[in-house]
Every structure is written in C-alpha cells, then in structure tokens.
C-alpha positions in Angstrom: -33.1 237.0 -20.8 -29.6 235.5 -21.1 -28.5 232.8 -18.7 -25.8 233.8 -16.2 -22.2 233.1 -17.3 -20.7 229.9 -15.9 -18.5 230.2 -12.8 -14.8 229.7 -13.4 -13.6 226.3 -12.2 -10.5 226.3 -9.9 -7.4 224.8 -11.2 -6.4 221.4 -9.9 -3.4 221.4 -7.5 -1.1 218.8 -6.1 -2.8 217.5 -3.0 0.5 217.5 -1.1 1.1 221.1 -1.9 -2.5 222.3 -1.6 -3.2 224.2 1.5 -6.6 225.3 2.8 -7.4 228.7 4.2 -8.3 227.2 7.5 -7.0 223.8 8.8 -8.1 222.7 12.2 -9.4 226.2 13.0 -6.2 228.0 12.0 -6.5 231.0 9.7 -4.1 231.7 6.9 -2.3 234.4 8.8 -1.4 232.0 11.6 -0.2 229.1 9.4 3.4 228.1 9.1 5.1 226.0 6.4 8.0 223.5 6.3 10.0 226.2 4.7 9.4 228.5 7.6 10.5 225.8 10.0 13.7 225.3 8.0 14.5 229.0 7.6 13.1 231.0 10.6 14.5 231.4 14.1 13.9 228.5 16.5 12.2 230.6 19.2 9.9 232.5 16.7 8.6 229.2 15.2 8.4 227.6 18.6 6.1 230.4 19.9 3.9 230.0 16.8 3.7 226.2 17.1 2.6 226.4 20.7 -0.5 228.3 19.6 -1.3 225.8 16.8 -3.5 222.7 17.4 -2.0 219.2 17.2 -4.0 218.5 14.1 -2.1 221.2 12.2 1.3 220.0 13.5 0.4 216.4 12.4 -0.5 217.8 9.0 3.0 219.3 8.7 4.7 216.0 9.6 2.5 214.1 7.1 3.5 216.6 4.4 7.2 216.2 5.2 6.8 212.4 5.1 5.2 212.6 1.7 8.2 214.6 0.5 10.7 212.1 1.9 8.8 209.2 0.3 8.5 210.8 -3.1 11.1 210.2 -5.8 11.4 213.9 -6.5 14.1 215.1 -4.1 14.1 218.7 -5.2 11.8 219.9 -2.4 13.7 217.9 0.2 17.1 219.2 -1.0 15.7 222.8 -0.7 14.7 222.2 2.9 17.9 220.3 3.7 20.1 223.1 2.3 18.2 225.6 4.4 18.9 223.6 7.6 22.5 222.7 6.6 23.5 226.4 6.0 22.2 227.7 9.3 24.7 228.4 12.1 22.1 229.1 14.8 20.9 225.5 15.2 22.9 224.5 18.2 22.2 222.4 21.3 21.5 225.6 23.2 19.0 227.1 20.8 17.3 223.8 20.1 16.3 223.5 23.8 13.7 226.2 23.1 12.2 224.3 20.1 8.8 222.8 20.1 8.7 219.0 20.1 7.1 218.8 16.7 9.5 221.4 15.4 12.4 219.4 16.7 11.2 216.2 15.1 10.8 218.0 11.7 14.3 219.6 11.9 15.9 216.2 12.8 14.0 214.5 9.9 15.1 217.2 7.4 18.7 217.1 8.7 19.0 213.3 8.6 16.6 212.6 5.8 14.9 209.9 7.8 11.1 209.9 8.0 11.1 207.5 11.0 11.5 210.5 13.3 8.0 211.7 12.2 6.3 208.4 13.0 4.0 208.9 16.0 5.1 205.7 17.8 8.8 206.4 17.5 8.5 210.1 18.3 6.8 209.2 21.6 9.8 207.1 22.6 12.4 209.8 21.8 13.0 212.5 24.4 13.9 216.1 23.5 17.5 215.5 24.7 17.9 212.5 22.4 16.5 214.4 19.4 18.9 217.3 20.1 21.9 214.9 20.4 20.9 213.2 17.2 20.7 216.6 15.4 24.1 217.8 16.6 25.6 214.3 15.7 26.4 213.3 19.3 24.0 210.3 19.2 23.5 207.6 16.5 20.7 208.5 14.0 19.7 204.8 13.7 16.5 204.4 15.6 17.4 200.9 16.6 20.8 201.9 17.9 20.8 205.4 19.4 24.3 204.9 20.9 26.4 207.7 22.0 29.1 208.6 19.4 32.1 208.5 21.7 34.6 206.6 19.4 37.7 208.7 18.8 39.3 206.6 16.1 40.3 208.1 12.7 37.3 206.9 10.9 34.7 208.1 13.5 36.5 211.4 14.2 36.6 212.4 10.5 33.0 211.4 9.7 30.2 213.5 11.3 27.5 211.3 12.8 29.3 208.0 12.1 28.5 205.2 14.5 31.0 202.3 14.8 28.3 200.0 16.1 25.9 200.0 13.2 27.3 202.1 10.3 29.2 200.7 7.3 32.8 201.9 7.1 32.6 202.1 3.3 29.1 203.5 2.5 28.3 205.3 5.7 24.8 203.6 5.8 23.0 201.4 8.2 20.2 198.9 7.9 18.2 196.5 10.0 19.7 193.2 8.7 21.8 192.7 11.7 23.0 189.3 12.9 23.2 188.0 9.3 25.9 187.4 6.8 25.1 190.8 5.3 27.5 192.4 7.8 31.2 191.7 8.6 32.6 192.8 12.0 36.3 193.4 12.6 37.7 191.5 15.5 40.4 194.1 16.2 38.5 197.5 16.1 34.9 196.4 16.3 33.9 198.4 13.2 31.3 197.0 10.8 31.2 196.7 7.0 28.5 195.6 4.5 29.6 192.3 2.9 28.5 193.7 -0.5 30.6 196.9 0.1 33.6 194.9 1.1 33.4 192.7 -2.0 32.9 195.8 -4.2 35.8 197.6 -2.5 38.2 194.7 -2.7 38.4 194.2 1.0 37.5 190.4 0.8 40.7 188.8 -0.5 41.2 185.1 -1.4 44.3 183.1 -0.4 45.4 179.6 -0.9 43.4 178.3 2.0 40.4 180.6 2.6 38.9 184.1 2.3 40.2 186.9 4.4 38.6 190.2 5.3 40.7 193.4 5.5 39.1 196.0 7.6 38.9 199.5 6.1 39.3 201.1 9.5 42.3 199.5 11.1 43.6 197.4 8.0 43.5 194.3 10.2 42.7 191.0 8.6 40.6 188.1 9.8 39.3 184.8 8.3 35.7 184.7 7.1 35.1 181.0 7.9 35.2 181.7 11.7 33.0 184.7 11.3 30.4 182.7 9.2 30.6 179.9 11.8 29.9 182.3 14.6 27.0 183.9 12.8 25.4 180.6 12.1 26.1 179.3 15.6 24.7 182.3 17.5 22.2 183.8 15.1 20.9 180.9 12.9 18.4 179.6 15.6 16.5 182.9 15.3 16.2 182.8 11.5 13.2 181.6 9.7 13.2 179.5 6.6 13.2 182.4 4.2 16.0 184.3 5.9 18.2 181.1 5.9 17.4 180.4 2.3 18.3 184.0 1.4 21.6 183.8 3.2 22.6 180.5 1.7 21.8 181.7 -1.9 23.3 185.1 -1.5 25.9 186.3 -4.1 28.5 187.3 -1.6 31.2 184.9 -2.9 30.0 185.0 -6.5 31.4 188.5 -7.0 34.8 187.2 -7.9 35.2 186.6 -11.6 38.3 184.6 -11.7 38.7 180.9 -10.8 40.8 181.7 -7.8 38.1 183.6 -6.2 35.4 181.1 -7.0 37.4 178.0 -6.2 39.2 178.7 -3.0 39.7 175.1 -1.9 39.1 171.6 -3.0 35.4 170.6 -3.3 35.9 167.8 -0.7 37.5 170.3 1.8 34.7 172.8 1.0 32.0 170.2 1.6 33.8 169.1 4.8 33.8 172.7 6.2 30.3 173.3 5.1 29.3 170.1 6.8 31.2 171.1 9.9 29.3 174.4 10.1 26.0 172.7 9.4 26.7 170.2 12.2 27.5 173.0 14.5 24.3 174.7 13.6 22.3 171.5 13.9 23.9 170.8 17.3 23.0 174.3 18.4 19.5 173.9 17.1 19.2 170.5 18.8 20.5 172.0 22.1 17.9 174.8 21.8 15.2 172.2 20.9 16.2 170.0 23.8 16.1 173.0 26.1 12.7 174.0 24.8 11.5 170.4 25.2 12.8 170.3 28.8 11.1 173.6 29.5 7.9 172.4 28.0 8.2 169.1 30.0 8.8 171.1 33.2 5.9 173.4 32.4 3.7 170.4 31.8 4.7 168.8 35.1 4.1 172.1 36.9 0.7 172.4 35.1 -0.2 168.8 36.2 0.9 169.6 39.8 -1.2 172.7 39.7 -4.2 170.8 38.3 -3.8 168.1 41.0 -3.6 170.8 43.7 -6.7 172.5 42.3 -8.5 169.2 42.4 -7.4 168.6 46.0 -8.5 172.1 46.9 -11.8 171.5 45.2 -12.3 168.2 47.1 -11.4 169.9 50.4 -13.9 172.7 49.6 -16.6 170.2 48.9 -15.9 168.4 52.2 -15.9 171.7 54.0 -19.2 172.5 52.4 -20.7 169.1 53.4 -19.4 169.5 57.0 -20.7 173.0 57.2 -24.1 171.8 55.9 -24.1 169.0 58.5 -23.3 171.5 61.2 -26.1 173.8 60.0 -28.5 170.9 60.0 -27.4 169.9 63.6 -27.8 173.5 64.7 -31.2 173.6 63.2 -32.2 170.4 65.0 -30.9 171.8 68.3 -32.8 175.0 67.7 -36.0 173.0 67.0 -35.5 170.9 70.2 -34.9 174.0 72.3 -38.0 175.6 70.8 -40.0 172.5 71.7 -38.6 172.6 75.2 -39.5 176.3 75.4 -43.0 175.4 74.3 -43.3 172.6 76.9 -42.0 174.9 79.7 -44.5 177.6 78.5 -47.3 175.1 78.7 -46.3 174.0 82.2 -45.9 177.6 83.3 -49.4 178.4 82.0 -50.8 175.3 83.8 -49.0 176.3 87.0 -50.3 179.8 86.7 -53.9 178.5 86.3 -53.4 176.1 89.3 -52.2 179.0 91.4 -55.1 181.1 90.4 -57.5 178.3 91.4 -55.7 177.9 94.7 -55.9 181.6 95.3 -59.6 181.6 94.6 -60.1 178.6 96.9 -58.1 180.3 99.7 -60.1 183.5 99.3 -63.4 181.5 99.4 -62.3 179.5 102.4 -61.1 182.7 104.2 -64.5 184.3 103.5 -66.3 181.2 104.8 -64.2 181.2 108.0 -64.9 184.9 108.5 -68.7 184.3 108.2 -68.5 181.4 110.8 -66.5 183.6 113.2 -69.0 186.4 112.8 -71.9 184.0 113.4 -70.3 182.5 116.5 -69.5 186.0 117.9 -73.0 187.1 117.2 -74.6 184.1 118.9 -72.5 184.7 122.0 -73.8 188.2 122.4 -77.4 186.9 122.3 
C-alpha cells in the first residue's frame, strides 16, 4: 500500500498583506480593505464599519501605519491618488463618516500616521478631523490652528499654516523654540534656518547677517533673533540641545570668506559674550527664583510641621484631660455605688426593725385583748 501523497504547503505571503478569512469574528464577505475606504462612497463604508468590531478597525489602522512607515511608497501613492481624485469628499459628506473611517481618510490625505495613534485620535473630535481634511485647520498635531491667514503665501498654498509651516519647504517639525527656525518680525511667518541658507535668504553685510523673509521680503537682523531665542528659550534646553545648537552648521554654509568672517574676531567674541551673559543672567534669575520658591516652600513646610507638632501636643493633652475626666467619673460612680449600697443596707435594717416592731405590737395587742377578756369574764362571775 502506497503512502498518501504529501499535502501541498501554502505559499508564504507578506504578513502586512496577508488577510485571514475571519478576523475578530468577521467573515470574508463582510470585510473591507483600505482600498475600499479610499474608493467607495462615504455612507456605504460607514454603514459597513458600524457593523464591524473594534478589533477589525484597529487592524485596518495598523495596516495603514505599516504602509506609511515602509520605504515602499507605491501602495500609499495608490491610496493617496484614490482620495485626491475624489470630488465627493466634502465637509458635508464626511459628517456621515465613521470615526475610524475619518481617521484613515485624513491619514491617507495628509500622509501622517499620527492620526492613527490611539492616544491622539481620542483627543481629536470629528469636527477637527473634517476641518483638517478640507484644509481649514492645521494638520500639525501640536498646532491645530485655524487657517485664517489671507496673505499671498497662505492663500495660494492649500493647508499652509503661517504659525508652524516653513515658507520654503512647506513642512513642519517639532523643534520649535530653537535656532532651527527663523520668524519674520513683520508678517509672523516662519522659515527653516537650513532652508533659508539653502535658498539664499540669509545674507551677509558689513556688520552682521540679515534674514530676508520669503513671504513679505522684509529683512531683519539675526543677532537680535538669536539673542531672543537664547534669552527666552535657553533655560528650557538640556545640555544636549544646547550643544547641538551651538555646533550647528547654520553659518557654515557660506563658502566665501565674507560669509564666514562677518566681523572682527574681537567684536564677534564680544557679542557672543554679551549673549552668553544675557543667558547666564536669565538662568541666574530663574535659579534665584527657584531658590526663593524652594526657600518659601521649606519655610511653609517647617511651619506646617510645627503646626502639626502643636496639634499633636494639644491632642495628647486633650487625651490626658479626657482620661482624667473619665477616671474622675469612674471614681464618682464608685462612690455613688457605695452610697447606694449603704442606703440599701440601712433600708434593709429599717425594714427588719419595722417588722420586729410590727410583731411586737401585734403580740402586745393580743396580750391586751386576752387581759380584757379575762377581766370581762371575771366580772360576769
């Protein structure tokens, strides 16, 4: 008898693309894909997603996060093109969308996987997600400002935020309050320092460096800007952040001598020392304020400890006084009990004496009756 033929082994598949016939109790007929969400009508997908368990919806978001994290952008571009070419994704239609469906659409449209994170998605309302999708609110999770600026730059760039987006590269990051960003004093638009150097918007002069804003073409000196950054933001930096800023290549991008040597070494050292003194003064002020707060807190703590000790002493005195009062009450009770016992003894003795007197009176009365009877009887004889 021949042995049975070996069973064919299934082919290995990409774990990210592999789908099971049933996930979280959902059959293959009820499943939806990221492509369905990107292509199909909002109300149709929303109705299906309301019937699906949360585990399945989390699986879809994890799958999209894996696509956004991968280096192969083909799958993402397919989904992105689906969303971008649709004309029915408006604020009115997105109101009908499921919460998870809305998060997935926003993540595909903006290319930002943070919208799929559970902690962040809980803090974003449906209205915020819709405004971000239709580019009426900043897509930066840390900003989320209303896009109400009507200048030429903001009006001509869809989804551009003048509070956190670079005028040159249209990107944002989280390295705020550092020398990585330059703000324009005239129009309040921001630019990456690296982008400004690469685009030639940081220009040297005979005295100092100037920044020319790409939005309003206004110019401002960089020394005052660096001084303000160090003065107001340096106390919050740690050692690594300060070292990174001091060794950054912002001003090494100029290849000529004019760009590298903007002023005499003595003057440069003087200005650097001035900025450093301002920073140290600010740090000392903050340190003195912290020491004063610590001292006040220590005094308050000592006062609280003394008050607690006084209250403890008062409590002990009250306990002793109450104990004395209880002992006095117990002594009085014992005395009263003794008095009650004495009065009870006297009452018992008096009762016995009364009984004796009563018996004596009865006996005497009986004796007198007998004498009277005898006298009466003798008189009749």
